[in-house]
N, C-alpha and C positions, 0 to 999 in steps of 0.2 A: 105487775108493777115491780121494778127492781128494788133492792134494798139500797140504803145509803152507802153501805160498804161496797156493793157491786158498782155503783156509780163512781165512787171514789177511785176504785181500781182502774176503771175505764178512763177516767179523766187523767189520772196520773200518767198512765202509759201513753195515752194519746198526746199529751203535752210533751213528754220526753221524745216520742217518735217524731212529732211535728217539728220541734225546734232542732233536734239533732239532724233530721233530714234536710231541713232548710240550710243549716250550716254546712253540712257535707256537700251540698250542691254549690255552695259559694266558695269552697276552699280553693278551687283551681281557677276561679274567675279572676281576670286581670282588670282592676278598676281603672276607669279613665283618670288621667292626671288632672289634678286641680292645684292651683298655686299654693294653697295652704299645706299641701304635702311637703313643701320645703321648710315649713316652720313647725307644724304640729302633725306629723304624719300618723302617729298612733291614734291621736284623738279623731283625726279626720277619718281614719279607717273604721274606728268604733262607730262614729256617727253614720257612716255609710251602711254598715252591717245592720245596726239597730233600725235605721230608717227603712231599709228594705224589708226587715223582718216585720215591722209594724204595718207596712203596706200590704204584706202578703198574709197577714193573720187570717183574713176571711177564708182563703182557700187552703192555707196550710194548717190552720188550727180550728177555727170555729166551725167550719163546714164538716170536717171529719168527726169532730167531737159531738156535734149535734146529731149526726147520723148514728154514731155509735150508741149514744144515750137513748135516742128514740127507738132504735132497734131493740134494746133491752126492754122497752116499754110496749112492745108489740106493734110498732109502726112498720109498715112496708116502706122500704127505701126504693124510690123510683130513680134508677140510674140512667136516665135519658134526658135529652133536651126537650124543653117545652117549645114546640115548633109554632111558627106563625104562618098564615096563608101566604102563598107566593104572590098572590094579588089580593090585597086587602079589599073586601067588598066595600063599596062607597057607603052603604047604609051603616056598616059597623064603624068605619073610620070617622064618619060624621058624628056618630053617637059618642064615641070616645072624646072627640074634640069638643062637643057640646057639654059633656060632663066636666071636662077640664076647665072650660070657660065659666061654667056655672059655679064651680068651686072657687075659681079665682075672683069671681064677683061677689063671693061670700054670701051666696044665696043659701039659706039654711036647708032648702029642699035637697041640695046636692050633698047629702051626708054619705058616709061609707056604704050603708046598706042600700040606699037608693042607687048609687053608682053601680054596685055589684048587680042588683036586680035588673036595672035597665039594660046592661050589657047582656045578661043572660036572656032576658026577654027578646031582645033583637035577634039573638043567635038561634032562637027556636025556628026561624026561617030555614036554617040549614039542616033541620031534620028531614024536610021535604026535598030540598035542593042542596045536598051536601057539597062541601068544598073538597076537591080531590088532591090539590097540590099544596104542599107545605114545605117550608124551608127553615133553617135556623134564624132566629131573630137578629136584629142589628146588635152590634157590640154595646154592652151596657144595659140590655133589656132581657138578658137571660135569667133563668132561675138557678140559684146556687143550690138550694135544698128543696127537694120534692118528696114529701112524705104522704102516706095514705093510710087511713084507718077509718073503719066504720063507713065505708063508701064516700068519704070526703077526701079530696085532694088538697094538700096544704103546700103553699108556695112561700119560700122565704129567701131573702137576700140579706146577708149581714153587712152592716155599714160601719164606717169609722164613727166613734162616739163624739168626734169633734167636727161637726158639719160645717160646710162652707156656704156662702150665699148662693142660693139657687139649688142647693142639694135636695131640699125637701120637695121642691116643685118637681124635680126629676123623679124622686121616689114615688110621688103620687101618680105621675104619668106611667111609671114602671108598673105599678099595681094594676091600673086600668088596662094597660096593654096585656098583662098576664091574663086577666079575665077574658079579654077579647080573643087572645090566642087559644086559650083552653076551650071556651064555649063555642068557638067557631068550629072546632073539631069534635068536641064532646058535648053537644048542647043538652043532652039528657042526664049529664052527671053533675056533681057538686064540687065546689072549690071554695077555698078561703085563703087569702094572701096577707102577708105582713112583711114590712121592713123591720129588721132586727138590729138593735143596738145592744151588743152582748154584755155590756156592763155599764154601770152608771158612774161616770167620772166625778160626779158631784156628791158622792157619798149618800148621806141621808136626805139631801135636798132633792126635791122632785126634778127629774130630768127635764121634763117639758117646760118647766118654769125657767130653767137656766139656758136651755139650748137656743140657738139663734132663731129669732122669730117665733119662738115657742113651737117650732116644728111645722108651722103653717106653710103650705096647705094640707100637709099630711094630718090625718085625724088620729090623735093619740088613742091607744088601746085597740081601736077598730082597724087601724091601718099600720100602726107602729107599735112595736113591743120593745120594752127595755128590761134587760137583766132577767129577773125571775119570771116575768110574763112569758118569756120564751123557754127558759131552761126548765121551769116547772111543767110547762106544757109537754116538753120532750120526755121528761122523766116520770111524770105522774106524782112526784114528790113535792114537798114544800121546801122553800129556801135552798134550792138546788145550787144557786150560785155560791153559797157558803162552802159547799163541797169543792167547787172549782177553785175558790180562793184558798181553801185549806191545802189542796193538792199543790198549788203553785208555791205556797210557803214551805211545804215539806220538801219539795224538789230543791228549793234554794238552800234549806238548812242541811240537807243530806249531801249536797254537792254532786248529785247524780249527773249534772250537765257541766260541771266545772271544767273538766279536762278539755272537752271539745270547744267550750266557750273561750277558754284561755288560748287555745290554738288559733281560732279564727280572729280573735281580737289582737293578740300580741305576737302571733307566730312562734318562732322558736326562741325568742328573746327571753 
């Protein structure tokens, strides 16, 4: 298990590398013209850069940060795609659809554990008749973070903390598909999957009580993790998000990114 100082060092450096890398890649980009460029060009540029940075946080910041912290805590980082069958077997496809419909109908039987166990059970057929052809999954159904420890494979995807209508239904489908992909290829192994919301925008108020539809049909805790649910898992420590928060504050106060941020936002003016 890492110390809090080790985690802080990793967080601080990862944040600096991620933001400076993103900005460096944007510096030579020529943005599309918008009519507001004629009135508020600086503000429009700032909005464009910040919006792009917010959209890319999952891949440019949260993903590398989670992997770096988890590696300190003894997790194996699996740097490969979770493939899906080239031709999804009907029995498996029908099972996933049945589970989705059961959750949508609010049948209490179709909780997170039941959905996982049912998919794994169906995939035991592939021990005898293995599937030989696999391919990358459709866009939006890949795994961002694949960790392994104590013979358990962990799958995560970080999401925006401000969900839209329909987002949680897709998240639930995503998790069931991950299980179907994994167990169709590795029916004798173990896995656990979560959708991750890397911080709680509502402060001390419970995330699930404030988010749209209370996260339904995603099952809180067992299918969705918020803030320290995830970061403490990666680090093995408690209140790990407070370390991340502290690192962000320190970077702001020391001005380590000030020069490159001024350049991308305001140019040479």
